[in-house]
C-alpha positions, 0 to 999 in steps of 0.5 A: 109941770114946772122945767126943774121938775122936768125930764129931756122932751125927744121925738120919734117919728116912725113909717110903717111902708106897708100902710099898718102896723103889728102893736108891737111898740103900742105894747113897748109904749105901754110898759114904759109909761107903767114903768113911769120912764116915760110920759106920751104928751102927742101921739098923732098918726097919719096915712100917706095914698098912693097919689101923696095927699096926707090926711091924719088917722085918728087913733081909735083908727090905727090899726094894729095887732095890740090888746093895748087901747090906743085910745088912752093916749087919744088926745095927748097934747103938749103943743111941742107937736103942730102943722110944720112937723106933722108937713116935714113927716110925710114929705118923708114917708111914701107914698102907701105909707102910715106914719106916727110921731111920737113926743115923749118925755123922759121921765126918768131924768127928771130926778137928776136934772132936779138934782143937777139943779139943787148943786148949782151946775148947768146943762150944758149940753145935750144930744142923740148919737145915730144907730149908725154912727154907734155901729160904726164905732164900735165896729172900729174897736174889735179887734180886727 
């Protein structure tokens, strides 16, 4: 991979407090991959027992209600996700929870970033706006 041809790299960490998931997210993730919107770089799951012990769960053992063969992402490892990231998520989740961490490339952005680079323009900032901030901003623009 070449930095000029990569899209932006992002991550999501999701907690499933009941210790299981429906699998709907896997269906949507597969759709995004098939449409070349994103590429899965890392996908890790962990559980936290009632006594607070955390252990990684192999992807093939994650219970879900999807028909997607999740093992297609087993072994996906970019090296960006390390033990300190796993530890940070483990601290954030409650006992009895399952958590997943997804690191992904925004493939759709690669051609745009390449075009920016070809013109000599420089990317001088990037970030995310939290959903709560977005909703608050939209609420302020609505007439009373």
